C-alpha positions as CSV (number, residue, x, y, z in Angstrom):
1,X,-10.0,-32.9,-18.5
2,X,-8.6,-31.6,-21.8
3,X,-10.9,-33.4,-24.2
4,X,-12.5,-36.6,-25.6
5,X,-11.4,-38.3,-28.8
6,X,-14.4,-40.4,-30.2
7,X,-14.2,-42.9,-33.0
8,X,-17.7,-44.1,-34.2
9,X,-19.1,-47.0,-36.3
10,X,-15.9,-49.0,-36.8
11,X,-15.3,-52.6,-37.3
12,X,-13.2,-54.2,-36.1
13,X,-12.4,-52.0,-33.1
14,X,-9.2,-50.0,-33.0
15,X,-6.8,-48.0,-30.7
16,X,-6.8,-44.3,-30.0
17,X,-3.6,-42.3,-29.5
18,X,-3.1,-38.8,-28.2
19,X,-0.4,-36.4,-29.4
20,X,1.1,-33.2,-28.2
21,X,2.8,-31.1,-30.9
22,X,3.1,-34.3,-33.0
23,X,4.6,-36.5,-30.2
24,X,2.7,-39.4,-28.6
25,X,1.4,-38.8,-25.1
26,X,1.9,-41.6,-22.6
27,X,0.3,-41.9,-19.2
28,X,2.3,-40.2,-16.5
29,X,1.3,-40.1,-12.8
30,X,0.0,-36.7,-11.8
31,X,0.4,-35.3,-15.3
32,X,-1.2,-37.4,-18.0
33,X,-4.2,-39.7,-17.5
34,X,-5.9,-41.5,-20.4
35,X,-9.2,-43.3,-19.9
36,X,-10.3,-45.6,-22.7
37,X,-13.9,-46.9,-23.2
38,X,-15.3,-49.2,-25.9
39,X,-18.9,-50.0,-26.7
40,X,-20.5,-52.2,-29.4
41,X,-23.9,-51.5,-31.0
42,X,-25.9,-54.8,-30.6
43,X,-27.8,-54.2,-33.8
44,X,-25.1,-53.1,-36.2
45,X,-22.2,-54.8,-34.4
46,X,-20.2,-51.6,-34.9
47,X,-17.9,-50.1,-32.3
48,X,-17.8,-46.7,-30.7
49,X,-14.5,-45.9,-28.9
50,X,-13.9,-42.9,-26.5
51,X,-10.6,-41.8,-25.1
52,X,-10.6,-39.1,-22.4
53,X,-7.4,-37.1,-21.8
54,X,-6.8,-35.6,-18.4
55,X,-3.7,-33.4,-18.7
56,X,-1.9,-31.1,-16.2
57,X,-1.0,-28.0,-18.3
58,X,2.0,-25.7,-18.0
59,X,3.1,-22.5,-19.6
60,X,5.0,-24.6,-22.1
61,X,1.6,-25.8,-23.5
62,X,0.7,-22.3,-24.7
63,X,-0.1,-22.4,-28.5
64,X,0.8,-26.1,-28.5
65,X,-1.5,-28.3,-30.9
66,X,-3.1,-31.4,-29.5
67,X,-4.5,-34.2,-31.8
68,X,-5.7,-37.7,-31.6
69,X,-5.8,-40.7,-34.0
70,X,-7.5,-44.0,-34.4
71,X,-5.7,-47.0,-35.8
72,X,-7.6,-50.1,-37.0
73,X,-7.2,-53.1,-39.3
74,X,-9.1,-53.4,-42.5
75,X,-9.0,-55.8,-45.5
76,X,-6.0,-53.9,-46.9
77,X,-4.1,-53.7,-43.7
78,X,-3.6,-51.2,-40.9
79,X,-5.1,-47.7,-41.3
80,X,-4.8,-44.5,-39.2
81,X,-7.2,-41.5,-39.2
82,X,-6.0,-38.3,-37.5
83,X,-8.3,-35.6,-36.0
84,X,-8.0,-31.9,-36.5
85,X,-5.6,-29.9,-34.3
86,X,-6.9,-28.2,-31.2
87,X,-5.2,-25.4,-29.3
88,X,-6.3,-24.7,-25.8
89,X,-6.4,-21.5,-23.7
90,X,-3.8,-21.8,-20.9
91,X,-4.4,-19.5,-18.0
92,X,-1.7,-18.8,-15.4
93,X,-0.4,-16.6,-12.5
94,X,3.2,-15.9,-11.8
95,X,4.2,-13.7,-8.9
96,X,7.7,-12.8,-7.7
97,X,8.1,-10.7,-4.5
98,X,11.6,-9.3,-3.7
99,X,12.5,-9.5,-0.9
100,X,10.3,-12.1,0.6
101,X,10.1,-14.2,3.8
102,X,11.5,-12.7,7.0
103,X,13.7,-9.6,6.5
104,X,15.4,-7.6,9.3
105,X,16.7,-4.0,8.7
106,X,17.9,-1.2,10.8
107,X,15.8,1.9,11.4
108,X,16.6,4.6,8.8
109,X,17.7,2.0,6.2
110,X,16.3,2.1,2.6
111,X,14.4,-1.0,1.5
112,X,13.2,-1.3,-2.2
113,X,10.3,-3.7,-2.5
114,X,9.0,-5.1,-5.9
115,X,6.2,-7.4,-6.7
116,X,6.5,-8.6,-10.4
117,X,3.5,-10.1,-12.1
118,X,3.4,-12.2,-15.2
119,X,0.0,-13.5,-16.3
120,X,-1.8,-14.9,-19.4
121,X,-4.5,-12.2,-19.1
122,X,-5.3,-9.1,-17.1
123,X,-4.4,-9.6,-13.5
124,X,-5.3,-7.5,-10.4
125,X,-2.7,-6.8,-7.7
126,X,-3.5,-6.1,-4.1
127,X,-1.1,-5.2,-1.2
128,X,-2.0,-5.8,2.4
129,X,-0.3,-5.0,5.7
130,X,-1.3,-7.0,8.7
131,X,-4.6,-8.0,6.9
132,X,-5.4,-4.4,6.0
133,X,-5.5,-3.4,2.4
134,X,-3.0,-0.7,1.3
135,X,-3.8,2.0,-1.2
136,X,-0.5,1.6,-3.0
137,X,2.6,-0.7,-3.0
138,X,5.0,-0.1,-0.1
139,X,8.2,1.9,-0.6
140,X,10.7,2.5,2.1
141,X,13.3,5.3,1.6
142,X,14.0,5.5,5.3
143,X,12.5,2.8,7.6
144,X,10.6,3.6,10.7
145,X,9.4,1.3,13.5
146,X,5.8,1.6,12.3
147,X,6.9,0.2,9.0
148,X,7.4,-3.2,10.6
149,X,4.7,-5.8,9.9
150,X,3.5,-8.6,7.6
151,X,3.1,-7.5,4.0
152,X,1.3,-9.6,1.4
153,X,1.3,-9.1,-2.4
154,X,-1.6,-11.0,-4.0
155,X,-2.6,-11.2,-7.7
156,X,-5.7,-12.7,-9.2
157,X,-6.8,-13.5,-12.8
158,X,-10.0,-11.8,-13.7
159,X,-11.1,-14.4,-16.3
160,X,-10.8,-17.4,-13.9
161,X,-12.5,-17.2,-10.6
162,X,-10.3,-18.5,-7.7
163,X,-7.0,-18.4,-9.7
164,X,-4.8,-16.4,-7.5
165,X,-1.3,-16.3,-6.0
166,X,0.3,-14.5,-3.1
167,X,3.7,-14.1,-1.4
168,X,4.5,-12.4,1.9
169,X,7.2,-10.3,3.5
170,X,7.6,-10.1,7.2
171,X,9.6,-6.9,7.9
172,X,11.4,-6.4,11.2
173,X,12.8,-3.0,11.9
174,X,15.5,-3.0,14.6
175,X,17.1,0.0,16.4
176,X,19.4,0.8,19.3
177,X,17.7,2.4,22.3
178,X,17.2,6.2,22.2
179,X,16.4,8.2,25.3
180,X,14.8,11.6,26.0
181,X,14.1,12.7,29.6
182,X,11.5,15.3,30.6
183,X,10.4,16.8,34.0
184,X,7.3,18.7,35.1
185,X,6.4,20.2,38.4
186,X,2.9,19.5,39.7
187,X,0.6,22.6,39.9
188,X,0.4,22.0,43.6
189,X,4.1,22.3,43.9
190,X,4.3,19.1,46.1
191,X,5.7,16.7,43.5
192,X,7.6,16.4,40.2
193,X,7.0,14.0,37.4
194,X,10.0,12.6,35.6
195,X,9.5,10.8,32.3
196,X,12.0,8.7,30.4
197,X,10.9,8.4,26.7
198,X,12.5,5.4,25.0
199,X,12.4,4.1,21.4
200,X,14.0,1.0,20.0
201,X,13.5,-2.6,18.9
202,X,13.5,-5.2,20.3
203,X,11.7,-3.5,23.2
204,X,14.3,-2.0,25.5
205,X,14.1,-2.6,29.3
206,X,14.0,0.6,31.4
207,X,15.7,0.9,34.8
208,X,15.8,4.0,37.0
209,X,18.5,4.9,39.5
210,X,19.3,7.8,41.8
211,X,22.9,8.9,41.2
212,X,24.9,9.1,44.4
213,X,23.0,6.5,46.4
214,X,22.8,4.1,43.4
215,X,19.4,2.9,44.6
216,X,17.0,1.4,42.1
217,X,13.5,2.9,41.8
218,X,10.9,0.2,41.3
219,X,7.6,2.2,41.6
220,X,7.2,3.3,38.0
221,X,4.4,3.7,35.5
222,X,4.8,2.5,31.9
223,X,2.9,3.3,28.8
224,X,2.0,0.7,26.1
225,X,4.8,-0.2,23.7
226,X,3.6,1.0,20.2
227,X,5.6,1.4,17.0
228,X,8.9,1.0,18.9
229,X,8.1,3.6,21.5
230,X,7.0,3.8,25.1
231,X,7.9,5.7,28.3
232,X,8.4,5.1,32.0
233,X,7.2,7.7,34.5
234,X,8.0,8.3,38.2
235,X,6.6,10.9,40.6
236,X,9.0,12.2,43.3
237,X,9.1,14.9,46.0
238,X,12.9,15.4,46.5
239,X,13.9,17.4,49.6
240,X,17.3,18.1,48.0
241,X,18.8,18.3,44.5
242,X,19.1,14.8,42.9
243,X,20.2,13.3,39.6
244,X,18.0,10.6,38.1
245,X,19.4,8.2,35.6
246,X,17.4,6.2,33.1
247,X,19.0,3.2,31.5
248,X,17.4,1.5,28.4
249,X,18.9,-1.8,27.1
250,X,18.0,-4.3,24.4
251,X,19.9,-6.9,22.4
252,X,21.7,-4.2,20.3
253,X,22.9,-1.7,22.9
254,X,22.7,-0.2,26.4
255,X,22.0,3.5,26.5
256,X,22.1,5.8,29.6
257,X,20.8,9.3,30.2
258,X,20.6,11.5,33.3
259,X,18.6,14.5,34.4
260,X,19.2,16.9,37.3
261,X,16.2,17.6,39.4
262,X,16.1,20.4,42.0
263,X,14.5,20.1,45.4
264,X,10.8,20.5,45.6
265,X,11.3,23.9,47.3
266,X,13.3,25.3,44.4
267,X,11.4,26.4,41.3
268,X,12.8,25.3,37.9
269,X,12.0,25.3,34.2
270,X,9.8,22.4,33.1
271,X,10.6,20.5,29.9
272,X,7.9,19.7,27.4
273,X,6.7,16.1,27.1
274,X,7.5,14.1,24.0
275,X,4.7,14.4,21.4
276,X,3.2,11.0,20.7
277,X,2.6,9.8,17.1
278,X,-1.2,10.3,17.6
279,X,-0.9,13.8,18.9
280,X,1.7,14.6,16.3
281,X,-0.8,13.6,13.6
282,X,-3.4,15.8,15.2
283,X,-1.0,18.8,15.3
284,X,-0.2,18.2,11.7
285,X,-3.9,18.0,10.8
286,X,-4.6,21.2,12.6
287,X,-1.6,23.0,10.9
288,X,-2.9,21.8,7.5
289,X,-6.4,23.1,8.4
290,X,-5.0,26.5,9.4
291,X,-2.9,26.7,6.2
292,X,-6.0,25.8,4.1
293,X,-8.1,28.5,5.8
294,X,-5.4,31.2,5.3
295,X,-5.0,30.2,1.6
296,X,-8.7,30.2,1.1
297,X,-9.0,33.7,2.6
298,X,-6.2,35.0,0.5
299,X,-7.8,33.6,-2.7
300,X,-11.1,35.2,-1.7
301,X,-9.4,38.5,-1.1
302,X,-7.7,38.3,-4.5
303,X,-11.0,37.5,-6.3
304,X,-12.7,40.4,-4.5
305,X,-9.9,42.8,-5.4
306,X,-10.1,41.8,-9.1
307,X,-13.9,42.2,-9.1
308,X,-13.6,45.6,-7.5
309,X,-10.9,46.7,-10.0
310,X,-13.1,45.7,-12.9
311,X,-16.1,47.5,-11.4
312,X,-14.1,50.7,-10.9
313,X,-12.6,50.5,-14.4
314,X,-16.1,50.1,-15.8
315,X,-17.4,53.0,-13.7
316,X,-14.7,55.4,-14.8
317,X,-15.3,54.5,-18.5
318,X,-19.0,55.2,-18.1
319,X,-18.2,58.5,-16.3
320,X,-16.0,59.6,-19.2
321,X,-18.7,58.9,-21.7
322,X,-21.3,60.9,-19.6
323,X,-18.9,63.9,-19.2
324,X,-18.2,63.8,-22.9
325,X,-21.9,63.8,-23.7
326,X,-22.6,66.7,-21.4
327,X,-19.7,68.6,-23.0
328,X,-21.2,68.1,-26.4
329,X,-24.6,69.3,-25.2
330,X,-23.1,72.5,-23.8
331,X,-21.2,73.2,-27.1
332,X,-24.4,72.7,-29.1
333,X,-26.3,75.0,-26.8
334,X,-23.7,77.8,-27.3
335,X,-23.8,77.3,-31.0
336,X,-27.6,77.7,-31.1
337,X,-27.4,80.9,-29.0
338,X,-24.7,82.4,-31.3
339,X,-26.9,81.5,-34.4
340,X,-29.9,83.3,-32.8
341,X,-27.8,86.4,-32.1
342,X,-26.5,86.5,-35.7
343,X,-30.0,86.2,-37.1
344,X,-31.2,89.0,-34.8
């Protein structure tokens, strides 16, 4: 409801008209609704007329004047009385997210993302990924598998509760299968663990074969598939040297890698396992902690050195003054002795 236009104590009754920027407003379904009501005072026989305007505003209505008028017929003919102009506050939220919708990119690609806000007043902007609020807007100079997810940019107008708008971006990060194989001998020396680390999206399927015989190994153990990575592990006790082949395949490509494994009776160098994202973060945190401790110790040593230097400088200065005073006392004593000798 934009407002009421009221005409009181008229005779005969009249008609009320609404104007926007000087142009007559006519009823329009879903945009303009005009409700007219007329009452007559039984004592005075005078009319009171009320016209209510329901109006769907747009940004084009900013600073636009609205008026109303009443037209009636008197002894001298038709007369029209106009109201004063009224300008209404128009509140709005415009949001443009680029890109938006479902977007597929390759791992390592750059993806600029912008969320442009245009609002009538101060507006807040919030970014979320998979329903978790982000500290800042996302920026991708080189995409990783963990960057995939559902992003939402939402803006809200502080002055009007509930007036908000949001747009979303579903990011899919694809990549061809990459393989790294590792091996490790059990401390008992009775078996060897072979791991095929694979990353890629869509999730690659892993298949093991023994080169030579070509037989497929089905008894494997797989880790959960997280952030485009997982591994497949087998435990074997080869009586002779063998070559194991790991094949990873998704819709983008088929990748093959092989690893020579010595017989269980032959000692060989073990290869380190792939560091997981979680362990890598722990290693990074520990490294940061060590660096922080070293820097703190160096700063403490520097401060202690400066304090010691100032102390020694002050001590030397005081010593010079004492020596100088002692020297003056000796000179005065000798002068007094000489004076006594002269008098004698």
